[in-house]
VEXDREN-2710 file (C-alpha; in Angstrom, 1 decimal):
% VEXDREN-2710
k/r/px/py/pz
1/UNK/-0.1/0.0/0.0
2/UNK/1.2/3.4/-0.9
3/UNK/0.3/6.9/0.1
4/UNK/0.0/10.1/-1.7
5/UNK/2.7/12.6/-0.9
6/UNK/1.6/15.6/1.4
7/UNK/0.9/18.8/-0.3
8/UNK/3.4/20.3/2.0
9/UNK/6.2/18.2/0.9
10/UNK/9.2/20.1/-0.5
11/UNK/8.9/21.1/-4.0
12/UNK/11.2/23.5/-6.0
13/UNK/9.8/26.8/-7.1
14/UNK/12.3/26.9/-9.9
15/UNK/11.9/24.7/-13.0
16/UNK/14.7/26.0/-15.2
17/UNK/17.9/24.2/-16.1
18/UNK/20.7/25.3/-13.8
19/UNK/24.1/24.0/-15.0
20/UNK/26.1/25.6/-12.2
21/UNK/23.9/23.8/-9.6
22/UNK/24.3/20.4/-11.4
23/UNK/28.2/21.1/-11.7
24/UNK/28.3/21.7/-8.0
25/UNK/26.4/18.6/-7.1
26/UNK/28.6/16.6/-9.5
27/UNK/31.7/17.8/-7.8
28/UNK/30.5/16.8/-4.3
29/UNK/29.6/13.4/-5.8
30/UNK/33.1/13.1/-7.2
31/UNK/34.5/13.6/-3.7
32/UNK/32.3/11.2/-2.3
33/UNK/32.8/8.4/-4.9
34/UNK/36.6/9.1/-5.0
35/UNK/36.9/8.6/-1.3
36/UNK/35.1/5.2/-1.5
37/UNK/38.1/3.5/-3.2
38/UNK/41.1/6.0/-3.1
39/UNK/42.5/4.5/0.1
40/UNK/43.5/1.2/-1.7
41/UNK/46.9/2.5/-2.9
42/UNK/47.7/4.1/0.5
43/UNK/47.0/1.0/2.6
44/UNK/50.7/0.0/3.0
45/UNK/51.7/3.6/4.0
46/UNK/48.8/3.9/6.6
47/UNK/49.6/0.4/8.0
48/UNK/53.2/1.4/8.5
49/UNK/52.2/4.6/10.2
50/UNK/49.7/2.9/12.6
51/UNK/52.0/-0.2/13.1
52/UNK/49.2/-2.7/12.1
53/UNK/48.9/-5.3/9.3
54/UNK/47.9/-3.9/5.9
55/UNK/44.9/-6.2/5.9
56/UNK/43.6/-4.5/9.0
57/UNK/43.2/-1.2/7.1
58/UNK/40.5/-2.7/4.9
59/UNK/38.0/-2.0/7.7
60/UNK/38.3/1.7/7.1
61/UNK/37.1/1.2/3.6
62/UNK/34.3/-1.2/4.5
63/UNK/33.0/1.1/7.2
64/UNK/32.8/4.0/4.8
65/UNK/31.0/2.0/2.1
66/UNK/28.6/0.4/4.6
67/UNK/27.8/3.8/6.1
68/UNK/27.0/5.4/2.9
69/UNK/24.7/2.5/1.8
70/UNK/22.9/2.3/5.1
71/UNK/22.5/6.2/5.4
72/UNK/20.9/6.5/1.9
73/UNK/17.4/5.3/2.9
74/UNK/17.2/7.9/5.8
75/UNK/18.4/10.8/3.6
76/UNK/15.2/10.9/1.6
77/UNK/13.1/11.4/4.8
78/UNK/15.5/14.1/6.0
79/UNK/15.3/16.1/2.8
80/UNK/11.5/16.0/3.0
81/UNK/11.3/16.7/6.6
82/UNK/14.0/19.4/7.0
83/UNK/14.4/20.7/3.4
84/UNK/16.9/19.5/0.8
85/UNK/18.9/22.7/0.8
86/UNK/19.5/22.5/4.5
87/UNK/20.4/18.8/4.4
88/UNK/22.7/19.1/1.4
89/UNK/24.7/21.8/3.1
90/UNK/24.9/19.7/6.3
91/UNK/26.1/16.8/4.3
92/UNK/28.9/18.9/2.8
93/UNK/29.9/20.2/6.4
94/UNK/29.9/16.7/7.8
95/UNK/31.9/15.3/5.0
96/UNK/34.4/18.0/5.1
97/UNK/34.9/18.0/8.9
98/UNK/35.2/14.3/8.8
99/UNK/37.8/14.3/6.2
100/UNK/40.0/16.7/8.4
101/UNK/39.6/14.2/11.3
102/UNK/40.7/11.4/9.0
103/UNK/43.9/13.4/8.1
104/UNK/44.7/13.9/11.8
105/UNK/43.9/10.5/12.9
106/UNK/46.7/8.9/15.1
107/UNK/45.5/5.3/15.2
108/UNK/43.2/2.8/13.2
109/UNK/40.3/3.3/15.6
110/UNK/40.1/7.1/15.0
111/UNK/40.5/6.7/11.4
112/UNK/37.8/4.1/11.2
113/UNK/35.3/6.3/13.3
114/UNK/36.3/9.3/11.2
115/UNK/35.5/7.4/8.0
116/UNK/32.0/6.4/9.4
117/UNK/31.3/10.1/10.0
118/UNK/32.6/10.8/6.4
119/UNK/30.2/8.0/5.2
120/UNK/27.3/9.8/6.9
121/UNK/28.0/12.9/5.0
122/UNK/28.4/11.0/1.7
123/UNK/25.1/9.2/2.3
124/UNK/23.2/12.6/2.4
125/UNK/25.2/14.2/-0.4
126/UNK/24.4/11.6/-3.1
127/UNK/20.6/11.3/-3.0
128/UNK/19.8/14.8/-1.6
129/UNK/22.2/16.4/-4.1
130/UNK/20.4/14.5/-7.0
131/UNK/17.1/15.5/-5.7
132/UNK/18.1/19.2/-5.6
133/UNK/19.0/19.0/-9.3
134/UNK/16.2/16.8/-10.5
135/UNK/13.4/18.9/-8.8
136/UNK/14.5/22.0/-10.6
137/UNK/15.0/20.5/-13.9
138/UNK/12.1/20.1/-16.6
139/UNK/12.0/16.8/-18.3
140/UNK/13.2/18.3/-21.6
141/UNK/16.6/19.1/-19.9
142/UNK/16.9/15.9/-17.9
143/UNK/19.4/14.4/-20.2
144/UNK/21.7/17.4/-19.8
145/UNK/21.2/17.3/-16.1
146/UNK/22.1/13.6/-15.8
147/UNK/25.1/14.1/-18.1
148/UNK/26.7/16.2/-15.3
149/UNK/25.7/13.8/-12.4
150/UNK/26.8/10.6/-14.1
151/UNK/30.5/11.5/-14.7
152/UNK/31.7/11.3/-11.1
153/UNK/30.5/7.5/-11.0
154/UNK/32.2/6.8/-14.2
155/UNK/35.6/8.5/-13.4
156/UNK/36.2/8.2/-9.8
157/UNK/36.8/4.4/-9.7
158/UNK/39.2/4.8/-12.5
159/UNK/41.0/7.9/-11.2
160/UNK/41.2/6.7/-7.6
161/UNK/44.2/4.5/-7.8
162/UNK/46.2/7.1/-9.7
163/UNK/45.2/10.0/-7.5
164/UNK/45.7/7.9/-4.3
165/UNK/49.1/6.7/-5.5
166/UNK/50.2/10.2/-6.6
167/UNK/49.2/11.8/-3.3
168/UNK/50.8/9.1/-1.1
169/UNK/54.0/8.9/-3.2
170/UNK/54.8/12.5/-3.5
171/UNK/53.3/13.9/-0.3
172/UNK/51.7/11.6/2.3
173/UNK/48.4/9.5/2.8
174/UNK/47.1/12.3/4.9
175/UNK/46.6/14.4/1.8
176/UNK/44.2/12.0/0.5
177/UNK/41.9/13.6/3.1
178/UNK/43.4/17.1/3.4
179/UNK/42.5/17.8/-0.3
180/UNK/38.8/17.5/0.6
181/UNK/38.9/20.5/3.2
182/UNK/39.3/23.3/0.8
183/UNK/37.0/21.6/-1.9
184/UNK/34.4/21.0/0.8
185/UNK/34.6/24.6/1.9
186/UNK/34.2/26.0/-1.6
187/UNK/31.4/23.5/-2.2
188/UNK/29.5/24.7/0.9
189/UNK/29.8/28.4/0.0
190/UNK/28.6/27.6/-3.5
191/UNK/25.7/25.6/-2.1
192/UNK/24.5/28.5/0.0
193/UNK/24.4/30.6/-3.2
194/UNK/23.2/28.1/-5.8
195/UNK/20.8/25.7/-4.0
196/UNK/17.2/27.3/-4.0
197/UNK/15.3/27.6/-0.8
198/UNK/12.0/25.5/-0.9
199/UNK/9.3/24.6/1.3
200/UNK/9.2/21.3/3.4
201/UNK/7.0/19.1/5.5
202/UNK/7.8/19.7/9.0
203/UNK/5.3/17.1/10.2
204/UNK/6.3/14.3/8.0
205/UNK/6.4/11.0/10.0
206/UNK/9.3/8.6/9.8
207/UNK/8.5/4.9/9.1
208/UNK/10.9/3.7/11.8
209/UNK/10.2/0.0/11.2
210/UNK/10.6/0.3/7.4
211/UNK/13.8/2.2/8.1
212/UNK/15.2/-0.4/10.4
213/UNK/14.5/-3.3/8.0
214/UNK/16.0/-1.4/5.0
215/UNK/19.2/-0.2/6.7
216/UNK/19.8/-3.7/8.2
217/UNK/19.2/-5.3/4.9
218/UNK/21.3/-2.9/3.0
219/UNK/24.1/-2.9/5.6
220/UNK/24.0/-6.8/5.7
221/UNK/24.2/-7.1/1.9
222/UNK/27.2/-4.6/1.6
223/UNK/29.1/-6.4/4.4
224/UNK/28.4/-9.8/3.1
225/UNK/29.3/-8.9/-0.4
226/UNK/32.5/-7.2/0.6
227/UNK/33.5/-10.2/2.6
228/UNK/32.9/-12.6/-0.3
229/UNK/34.6/-10.2/-2.7
230/UNK/37.7/-9.6/-0.6
231/UNK/38.3/-13.1/1.0
232/UNK/37.7/-16.7/0.8
233/UNK/34.0/-17.5/0.5
234/UNK/32.6/-18.8/3.7
235/UNK/29.2/-19.9/5.2
236/UNK/29.1/-16.8/7.5
237/UNK/29.4/-14.4/4.7
238/UNK/26.8/-16.1/2.5
239/UNK/24.5/-16.2/5.6
240/UNK/24.9/-12.4/6.1
241/UNK/23.9/-11.9/2.3
242/UNK/20.8/-14.2/2.7
243/UNK/19.9/-12.3/5.9
244/UNK/20.1/-9.0/4.2
245/UNK/17.9/-10.2/1.3
246/UNK/15.4/-11.4/3.9
247/UNK/15.5/-8.1/5.8
248/UNK/14.9/-6.2/2.5
249/UNK/12.0/-8.6/1.6
250/UNK/10.5/-7.8/5.0
251/UNK/10.9/-4.1/4.3
252/UNK/9.1/-4.4/1.0
253/UNK/6.2/-6.4/2.7
254/UNK/5.9/-3.7/5.5
255/UNK/6.1/-0.7/3.2
256/UNK/3.3/-2.2/1.1
257/UNK/1.0/-2.1/4.0
258/UNK/2.3/0.9/6.1
259/UNK/0.1/4.0/6.2
260/UNK/3.1/6.2/5.7
261/UNK/5.9/4.0/4.2
262/UNK/9.5/5.0/4.0
263/UNK/9.5/4.6/0.3
264/UNK/6.5/4.9/-2.2
265/UNK/7.0/1.6/-3.9
266/UNK/4.6/2.4/-6.5
267/UNK/7.5/3.7/-8.5
268/UNK/8.3/0.1/-9.6
269/UNK/5.0/0.3/-11.6
270/UNK/6.8/2.6/-13.9
271/UNK/8.6/0.4/-16.5
272/UNK/11.4/2.9/-17.2
273/UNK/12.2/3.1/-13.5
274/UNK/11.9/-0.6/-13.0
275/UNK/14.7/-1.1/-15.5
276/UNK/16.9/0.4/-12.8
277/UNK/16.4/-2.6/-10.5
278/UNK/16.5/-5.2/-13.5
279/UNK/18.7/-4.6/-16.5
280/UNK/20.2/-1.4/-14.9
281/UNK/21.3/-3.2/-11.8
282/UNK/23.0/-6.1/-13.9
283/UNK/24.6/-3.4/-16.1
284/UNK/26.1/-1.6/-13.1
285/UNK/27.1/-4.7/-11.5
286/UNK/29.1/-6.1/-14.4
287/UNK/30.7/-2.7/-15.3
288/UNK/31.7/-2.3/-11.6
289/UNK/33.7/-5.6/-11.9
290/UNK/36.0/-4.2/-14.6
291/UNK/38.2/-1.8/-12.5
292/UNK/38.6/-4.8/-10.2
293/UNK/39.4/-7.4/-12.7
294/UNK/41.5/-5.6/-15.2
295/UNK/44.4/-4.5/-12.9
296/UNK/44.6/-8.0/-11.2
297/UNK/44.9/-9.7/-14.6
298/UNK/47.6/-7.3/-15.9
299/UNK/49.6/-7.8/-12.6
300/UNK/48.9/-11.3/-11.7
301/UNK/48.4/-12.8/-15.1
302/UNK/50.6/-10.7/-17.4
303/UNK/53.4/-10.0/-14.7
304/UNK/53.1/-6.2/-15.2
305/UNK/54.1/-3.6/-12.5
306/UNK/51.3/-1.5/-10.9
307/UNK/52.2/1.6/-12.9
308/UNK/52.0/0.0/-16.2
309/UNK/48.8/-1.7/-15.2
310/UNK/47.3/1.6/-14.0
311/UNK/48.3/3.4/-17.1
312/UNK/46.6/0.8/-19.3
313/UNK/43.4/0.9/-17.3
314/UNK/43.4/4.5/-17.7
315/UNK/42.2/3.9/-21.4
316/UNK/38.7/3.1/-19.8
317/UNK/38.9/6.8/-18.5
318/UNK/39.9/8.1/-21.7
319/UNK/36.9/6.3/-23.4
320/UNK/34.5/7.6/-20.7
321/UNK/35.5/11.2/-21.4
322/UNK/36.0/11.0/-25.1
323/UNK/32.4/9.8/-25.8
324/UNK/30.7/12.1/-23.2
325/UNK/29.9/15.0/-25.7
326/UNK/28.2/12.5/-28.0
327/UNK/26.1/10.6/-25.4
328/UNK/23.2/13.1/-25.2
329/UNK/23.1/13.5/-28.9
330/UNK/22.9/9.7/-29.5
331/UNK/20.0/9.3/-26.9
332/UNK/18.1/12.2/-28.6
333/UNK/18.7/10.8/-32.0
334/UNK/17.9/7.2/-31.5
335/UNK/16.0/7.0/-28.2
336/UNK/16.7/5.1/-24.9
337/UNK/15.8/1.6/-26.1
338/UNK/18.2/1.4/-29.0
339/UNK/21.0/3.0/-26.9
340/UNK/20.6/0.7/-24.0
341/UNK/20.5/-2.4/-26.2
342/UNK/23.6/-1.2/-28.1
343/UNK/25.6/0.0/-25.0
344/UNK/25.0/-3.4/-23.0
345/UNK/25.6/-5.6/-26.1
346/UNK/28.7/-3.7/-27.2
347/UNK/30.0/-4.1/-23.6
348/UNK/29.3/-7.7/-23.6
349/UNK/31.4/-8.0/-26.7
350/UNK/34.4/-6.1/-25.1
351/UNK/34.3/-8.3/-22.0
352/UNK/34.2/-11.4/-24.3
353/UNK/37.3/-10.0/-26.1
354/UNK/39.2/-9.3/-22.8
355/UNK/39.0/-13.1/-22.3
356/UNK/41.3/-13.5/-25.2
357/UNK/44.0/-11.1/-24.1
358/UNK/47.4/-12.4/-22.9
359/UNK/50.8/-11.0/-22.3
360/UNK/51.7/-11.4/-26.0
361/UNK/48.7/-9.3/-27.1
362/UNK/50.1/-6.0/-28.6
363/UNK/49.7/-3.1/-26.1
364/UNK/48.1/-0.7/-28.5
365/UNK/45.4/-3.3/-29.3
366/UNK/44.7/-3.8/-25.6
367/UNK/44.5/0.0/-25.1
368/UNK/42.1/0.4/-28.0
369/UNK/39.8/-2.4/-26.7
370/UNK/39.6/-0.8/-23.1
371/UNK/39.0/2.7/-24.9
372/UNK/35.9/1.3/-26.6
373/UNK/34.9/-0.5/-23.5
374/UNK/35.0/2.8/-21.6
375/UNK/33.0/4.6/-24.2
376/UNK/30.2/1.9/-24.2
377/UNK/30.2/2.1/-20.4
378/UNK/29.8/5.8/-20.4
379/UNK/26.8/5.6/-22.9
380/UNK/25.0/3.0/-20.8
381/UNK/25.5/4.8/-17.5
382/UNK/24.1/8.0/-18.9
383/UNK/21.2/6.4/-20.6
384/UNK/20.1/4.5/-17.4
385/UNK/20.6/7.6/-15.3
386/UNK/18.2/9.5/-17.4
387/UNK/15.5/7.0/-18.4
388/UNK/14.9/5.9/-14.8
389/UNK/13.3/9.4/-13.9
390/UNK/11.6/9.9/-17.3
391/UNK/8.2/8.9/-16.4
392/UNK/8.3/9.5/-12.5
393/UNK/5.9/12.1/-11.3
394/UNK/7.1/14.8/-8.9
395/UNK/5.6/13.3/-5.8
396/UNK/7.4/10.0/-6.5
397/UNK/10.8/11.6/-7.1
398/UNK/12.2/11.4/-3.5
399/UNK/11.5/7.7/-3.3
400/UNK/12.5/6.9/-6.8
401/UNK/15.9/8.8/-6.1
402/UNK/16.7/7.2/-2.8
403/UNK/15.9/3.8/-4.1
404/UNK/18.1/4.4/-7.2
405/UNK/21.0/5.5/-5.1
406/UNK/20.7/2.4/-2.8
407/UNK/20.7/0.1/-6.0
408/UNK/23.9/1.8/-7.3
409/UNK/25.7/1.3/-4.0
410/UNK/24.6/-2.4/-3.9
411/UNK/25.5/-3.0/-7.6
412/UNK/29.0/-1.6/-7.0
413/UNK/29.6/-4.0/-4.1
414/UNK/28.1/-6.7/-5.9
415/UNK/30.3/-6.2/-8.9
416/UNK/33.5/-6.7/-6.9
417/UNK/32.0/-9.6/-5.2
418/UNK/30.8/-11.5/-8.2
419/UNK/34.0/-10.8/-10.0
420/UNK/36.1/-12.3/-7.2
421/UNK/33.7/-15.2/-6.9
422/UNK/34.1/-16.0/-10.6
423/UNK/37.9/-15.8/-10.2
424/UNK/37.9/-18.4/-7.3
425/UNK/35.5/-20.5/-9.3
426/UNK/37.7/-21.0/-12.4
427/UNK/40.8/-21.0/-10.3
428/UNK/39.5/-24.2/-8.5
429/UNK/37.9/-25.9/-11.6
430/UNK/40.6/-25.1/-14.2
431/UNK/37.8/-24.9/-16.7
432/UNK/39.8/-22.5/-19.0
433/UNK/43.2/-23.9/-18.1
434/UNK/45.6/-23.8/-15.2
435/UNK/47.9/-20.7/-16.2
436/UNK/47.8/-17.4/-14.4
437/UNK/45.5/-15.9/-17.1
438/UNK/43.0/-18.8/-17.2
439/UNK/40.7/-17.7/-14.3
440/UNK/40.5/-14.3/-15.6
441/UNK/39.3/-15.6/-19.1
442/UNK/36.5/-17.4/-17.4
443/UNK/35.4/-14.3/-15.3
444/UNK/35.3/-12.1/-18.4
445/UNK/33.3/-14.6/-20.3
446/UNK/30.9/-15.0/-17.3
447/UNK/30.5/-11.2/-17.1
448/UNK/29.9/-11.0/-20.8
449/UNK/27.0/-13.5/-20.3
450/UNK/25.6/-11.5/-17.3
451/UNK/25.8/-8.4/-19.5
452/UNK/23.6/-10.1/-22.1
453/UNK/20.9/-10.4/-19.5
454/UNK/20.8/-6.6/-19.4
455/UNK/20.6/-6.5/-23.1
456/UNK/17.6/-8.8/-23.0
457/UNK/15.9/-6.6/-20.4
458/UNK/16.4/-3.5/-22.6
459/UNK/14.9/-5.3/-25.5
460/UNK/11.5/-5.7/-23.5
461/UNK/11.3/-1.9/-23.1
462/UNK/8.7/0.0/-25.1
463/UNK/10.2/1.4/-28.2
464/UNK/9.1/5.0/-27.1
465/UNK/10.4/4.4/-23.5
466/UNK/11.4/7.7/-22.0
467/UNK/10.6/9.8/-25.1
468/UNK/9.4/12.8/-23.1
469/UNK/13.1/13.1/-22.1
470/UNK/14.8/11.9/-25.1
471/UNK/12.6/13.9/-27.5
472/UNK/11.9/10.7/-29.6
473/UNK/8.1/10.7/-29.8
474/UNK/6.2/13.2/-31.9
475/UNK/3.9/14.0/-29.1
476/UNK/6.6/14.7/-26.7
477/UNK/5.5/11.9/-24.4
478/UNK/6.2/8.3/-24.3
479/UNK/3.6/5.7/-25.0
480/UNK/3.0/3.8/-21.6
481/UNK/4.1/0.2/-21.5
482/UNK/2.0/-2.3/-19.4
483/UNK/3.8/-1.2/-16.2
484/UNK/2.8/2.4/-16.6
485/UNK/-0.8/1.4/-17.4
486/UNK/-1.0/-0.2/-14.1
487/UNK/0.7/2.6/-12.3
488/UNK/-1.3/4.1/-9.5
END
């Protein structure tokens, strides 16, 4: 059961496209996404300073990712209860202060607690920042808005190893966090100037039981997937994942009957949004596995040093950036369905081709393959980020935004976990051989097959899906699919 949003729920008074606001939100996203993985290259240095084992530092990364994932469901209610502008500015402040605390940490406990605080700020920045932009953007400009918001998620995972390595090598690991202080201060000042003041619902009730089930479920899934992805598979980790899934199932059951649910689940009646949890989730999962699998294959399988591997993986970054100016014109020219089908199928092909790489493959050929893979990755990310909101009505936007942000976090964690599981599977079975590269061949082929599931899901979309945003329908509005016809 779902409820109609209150008339007093925050709504923006401005409906014009504001690129400076979108750029500000994108910049804060970049800080949040970058800090999720940037510590990887600094782990040995931090471990040495704190006199602990390098493996112990992993808790700081897990604590951050889990806090972000668990905090996102609450952020939607906070934005509607206290106002998106106020919560967004608070998020920037918390993230910036926590970054300073991380930089001055003197032991692992202080660093971990500071990372939890940093994750709290990040959990509010991602969905609330998106909500600020989307509420002030007309459907005709949604493609341009999401083009700004997508790039941090595309670039941060690729740039993190290089940025972290450079700061740690030439300065110290503390600068990974210190650099956020002036950036956060500038973002806070800009937010006060650019984020519009809007009304909010000061009496909005919080669905405490729905929040409890959702946060426990999301937290258990992220912890379980991180454990499966980073270490040997074990029954405890699998049990945590199952527990997380059961908790989320309970949350769905509760919110369908609650008078004032945490999320308005009627958003899943919209086919273009539902694609986020079906083909879109699988797409993001498989794409997230690539920055994990490629460096390992180059170093463990090809025998390359970390610098050479990092430079080669940068080809994905070049492809992301290079295709960006053409992404929006492509969607406007062909529509969402053809672009999603093409991006997912082409990505599956590049994954399959990665399975045939070895140490003797000419490096320019490897670079070109990863360049194209990055371009297809960028096209698909942009298309999914735009089409999911194409048919969402304003009252459903907070729920749709928070659900989408949660699924993105889960897909990123699942991508690494599934990639690691496939590696262990093919290392154990020797299905593709017993050499150092064999397991990676199997993992990339498995990822290609998974990506084809995303292609099949995109093929089931209506041919005019999201046409109000892409401009592909003569009437300026998409013809509803069966999901939209049933939408309440």
